[in-house]
C-alpha positions as CSV (number, residue, x, y, z in Angstrom):
1,M,37.7,-5.8,-38.6
2,K,37.1,-8.5,-35.8
3,K,39.2,-7.3,-33.7
4,K,37.0,-3.6,-33.6
5,I,33.8,-5.6,-33.7
6,L,35.3,-7.4,-30.6
7,S,36.3,-4.2,-28.7
8,S,33.2,-2.6,-30.1
9,L,31.3,-5.9,-28.1
10,V,33.1,-5.1,-25.3
11,F,32.7,-1.7,-25.1
12,V,29.4,-2.1,-24.6
13,M,28.8,-4.5,-22.4
14,M,30.6,-3.0,-20.1
15,L,28.7,0.4,-20.4
16,L,25.3,-1.7,-19.8
17,A,26.6,-4.1,-16.8
18,L,28.2,-0.3,-15.2
19,T,24.9,1.6,-15.3
20,G,22.7,-0.8,-14.3
21,C,20.8,-1.8,-17.2
22,G,18.9,-5.1,-16.9
23,K,19.1,-5.3,-12.9
24,E,15.5,-5.2,-11.5
25,E,14.4,-2.6,-9.8
26,N,11.3,-1.8,-7.8
27,K,8.2,0.1,-8.9
28,D,5.6,0.8,-6.7
29,L,2.0,1.3,-7.4
30,V,0.7,4.0,-5.4
31,C,-3.6,3.7,-4.5
32,K,-5.8,6.4,-2.9
33,S,-9.6,6.9,-1.8
34,E,-10.7,10.2,0.2
35,I,-14.2,9.2,1.5
36,N,-16.1,12.3,3.6
37,Q,-19.2,11.4,5.6
38,S,-21.4,12.8,7.9
39,G,-18.0,15.2,8.8
40,I,-15.4,12.4,9.0
41,V,-12.7,12.8,6.2
42,I,-11.3,9.1,5.6
43,Q,-8.3,8.3,4.0
44,M,-6.6,4.8,2.4
45,T,-3.7,4.6,0.4
46,A,-2.9,1.4,-0.8
47,T,0.6,0.8,-2.3
48,G,2.9,-2.3,-3.4
49,S,6.0,-2.4,-4.6
50,F,7.2,-4.9,-7.9
51,G,9.8,-6.0,-9.6
52,S,10.1,-3.8,-12.4
53,K,10.3,-7.0,-15.1
54,S,9.0,-9.6,-13.0
55,E,5.8,-7.5,-11.9
56,K,6.5,-9.8,-9.0
57,L,4.8,-8.4,-5.4
58,N,8.4,-7.9,-2.8
59,D,6.6,-5.6,0.2
60,F,2.7,-4.4,0.7
61,K,1.6,-0.8,3.6
62,M,-1.8,-0.1,3.9
63,E,-2.2,3.3,5.5
64,Y,-5.8,5.3,6.9
65,F,-6.1,8.7,8.1
66,Y,-9.3,9.6,9.5
67,D,-10.4,12.9,10.7
68,Y,-13.1,13.6,13.5
69,T,-12.3,17.0,13.3
70,E,-15.9,18.5,11.6
71,M,-17.3,16.0,13.3
72,F,-16.5,16.9,17.1
73,K,-17.0,20.5,15.7
74,Q,-20.3,19.9,14.2
75,S,-21.3,17.8,18.0
76,G,-19.5,20.2,20.8
77,V,-17.3,18.0,21.5
78,E,-14.3,18.1,22.9
79,I,-11.4,15.9,22.0
80,T,-10.0,14.9,25.4
81,E,-6.6,12.1,25.8
82,D,-9.7,9.3,27.6
83,V,-11.7,11.0,24.2
84,A,-9.2,9.6,22.1
85,E,-7.7,7.5,23.6
86,E,-11.4,5.0,23.6
87,M,-11.7,5.9,19.4
88,K,-8.8,4.1,19.1
89,D,-10.0,1.1,21.1
90,S,-13.1,1.8,18.4
91,I,-11.2,2.1,15.7
92,K,-8.4,-0.6,16.4
93,E,-11.6,-3.4,17.2
94,E,-13.6,-2.1,13.3
95,L,-9.2,-2.1,11.8
96,E,-9.7,-6.0,14.0
97,K,-13.7,-7.1,12.4
98,Q,-12.2,-5.6,9.0
99,F,-9.4,-8.2,8.9
100,K,-10.8,-11.3,10.6
101,T,-10.9,-13.7,7.6
102,Q,-7.8,-12.3,6.2
103,K,-4.3,-13.8,8.1
104,G,-1.3,-12.3,7.4
105,I,-2.5,-9.5,8.1
106,E,-1.6,-6.5,11.2
107,I,-1.6,-3.1,12.2
108,K,1.5,-1.7,12.5
109,E,0.6,1.0,14.9
110,I,-2.5,3.6,16.1
111,R,-1.8,6.8,17.2
112,N,-3.0,9.8,16.9
113,D,-2.6,13.9,17.1
114,G,-5.8,15.0,18.6
115,S,-8.9,13.5,16.2
116,K,-6.5,13.2,13.0
117,F,-6.4,9.1,13.3
118,Y,-3.0,7.9,11.7
119,I,-3.1,3.1,11.6
120,T,-0.3,1.2,9.6
121,I,-1.3,-1.7,8.7
122,T,1.9,-4.8,7.2
123,G,1.2,-8.2,6.6
124,D,3.0,-11.1,5.6
125,N,4.3,-11.5,1.9
126,E,3.9,-14.9,1.3
127,V,-0.1,-15.4,3.3
128,F,-1.4,-11.6,1.0
129,K,-0.7,-13.4,-1.5
130,K,-2.1,-16.5,-0.8
131,E,-5.1,-15.3,0.9
132,Y,-5.9,-12.3,-1.8
133,P,-9.0,-13.0,-4.5
134,E,-8.0,-13.7,-8.2
135,K,-8.1,-11.5,-9.8
136,F,-4.7,-9.7,-8.1
137,K,-3.5,-12.4,-9.4
138,K,-1.6,-13.7,-13.4
139,G,-0.4,-17.4,-13.9
140,G,-0.3,-17.2,-9.9
141,E,1.3,-14.5,-9.3
142,F,0.5,-11.2,-7.2
143,T,0.5,-9.2,-10.0
144,Y,1.6,-5.1,-10.8
145,D,-1.5,-4.8,-13.6
146,G,-3.9,-7.4,-11.1
147,F,-3.0,-4.9,-8.1
148,K,-3.7,-2.1,-10.0
149,S,-7.3,-3.5,-11.5
150,E,-8.6,-4.9,-8.1
151,Y,-8.0,-1.0,-6.2
152,E,-8.9,1.3,-8.7
153,G,-12.3,-1.2,-9.6
154,Q,-12.9,-0.5,-5.8
155,G,-12.8,3.3,-6.3
156,L,-9.2,4.5,-5.6
157,T,-6.5,6.3,-8.0
158,C,-4.1,5.0,-8.5
159,E,-1.0,6.1,-9.7
């Protein structure tokens, strides 16, 4: 009887080990918003990657998409390479002002396709965790629930 119980226990333990039960997998939380204002469509996406059990922040990224197509159509302005470069510079300047006080945040890329601009912002996790409000945190750790609550409070939809 003991041998049967022991072999069943070993089988269950092997099954758990082989299926990966107990491994910590990342779960991503993606929060999005879209604003349409004066012919400009602005989309923002904030993505946090969390450990499924610890719920601690492992990585984050913010992406912005600006579509000026309708604004330029309404104003009759043609998007030339010079205008696009000027706008990229203007967008970068505005974002640098916005994140000036946020240490560890880096504007990784600004690229455009005509009147559409794509911006990727990343940051140092440790600095990000220290710099952001306590609302994001639980027990001093940057958490999934805090991330979700804070961005939903800012009007973003999180999944």
